[in-house]
N, C-alpha and C positions, 0 to 999 in steps of 0.2 A: 614748178617744183613745190609750190605750196600745197597743191592737191596731193602730191606724193607724201608729204610730211603729215597731212591730215589722215591719209589712209593708214600710214604707219602708226600714228597715235591711236587711231580707232582699233587697229589690230592689237596693239599693246593693251588697250583698255579691255578688249574682249578677252585676251589671254589672261590678264590680271583677274578679271571677273570669274573666269573659269577656274583658275587656280584657287581663288578664294572660296568658290563653291565646293571644290574638291576638299580643301582644308576643313571647311565647316562640316561637310559630310563625314570626313574621317574623324573629326572631333566628336560628333554625335555618335558615330559608330563605336568609338573607343569608350565613351561614357556608358553606352548601352552594354558593352561587353563587361566593363568594370562592375556595373550594377548587377548584371546577371551572375557574374562570378561571386559577388558578395552574397547574393541570395542563395546560390548553390553552396557556398561555404557555411552559411548559417544552417541550411537544411542538413548538411553533412554533420555539423557539430551536434545538432539535435538528434540525428539518427545514431551517432556514436554514443551519446549519453543514454539514449533509450536502449541501445544494444548492451551497454554495461549493466544497466538495471536488469534487463532480461537475463543476462549471464549470471548475475548474483541470485536472482530468483531461481534459475535453473540449478545452480549449485546448492541452494537451500533445499530444493526438492530432491536432489540426489542424496543429500544427507538424511532427509526424512525417509526416503526409500531404503537407504542402508540401515537406518534405525529400525524400520518396520520389519526388516529381515533378520534381526538379531533374535537370539533365544530369549533374552530378558524381556523384550517387548511381547513376544508370543506368550511367555509365561504370565506376564502381568495381565494381558488381555484375557487369558484363560481364567485367571483368578477373578478378575473384576466382572467380566461379562458372562462367563459360562459357569461361574462359581465352582471351578475345579480346584483340585489341590494336588500337590506333589506326592509321589508314593512315600508312604511312611509318615506323612504329615497329618496332624490332627487339627481340625478347624474348630474353633470355639465360637459359638453363636450366643450372643447375649439376647435373651428374650425381651428385655425391656426396650431394646433399641429397634426391634422389628415391629412395625405396626401390624396388628392383626385385625382385619375387619370382622366385626361381629354384628351382622345384620345392618339395618339402616341406621345411619348416625343420628343421634338425638341432637336437636339444636340446643346449643348452650346459651344460657341467658347472658345478655349483655352485661359485662361488669360495670359497676358504677365507678366513679372517680375515686371515692374513698376506699372502695373494695380493692381497686388496683394498687392504691398506695399501701394498704395494709399487707397485701400479698407481696408487694415489692419489699417492704420492710422485713417481713418474715423470711424472705429468700436471702436478704443481706445478713440477717442475724445468723441464719444457718450457714451461710458461706463464710462469714468472718469468725464466728465463735462456735460453730457446730451446735447451736441451740435450736431445737425444733420447737417452734411456738404453735404448731397446729394441733 
C-alpha cells in the first residue's frame, strides 16, 4: 500500500504543478492584456486630443472661408490690391507718399555721427515746437 500512496502523492504533485503552471500562464496573459489595454487607451487619448485640435483648425478655416466670401472682404481686397474705388467715390493720392523712380538712384553719402545727431535734433525741434532749423 505504500507504493499506492507514493503514486497518489506523485499524481497530486503533478496536478499541483500543472495547476500552478496554468495559474502563472493566466497571470502573465492577464498582465499582457492589461498592458496592451493601457497602451491602446493612451493611443486613443492622443488621437482624441489630435482630433479636437484638427476640429478647431477646421472651424477656424470655415470662419476664414466665410469671411473671404463677404462683400466687405471683396471690397477691401479690390481697394488694396486692384486700386479700385466704389462708384461716386473720389480717391485722393498724396504725391509725397508715392515714391517715383527717376532714373538710376544716386548713392547717398554716409552720414557722420555728428551729422545724424544734428539731423535728429532738427527733427525733434520741428516735431515739438514746429521750428524749421534747415
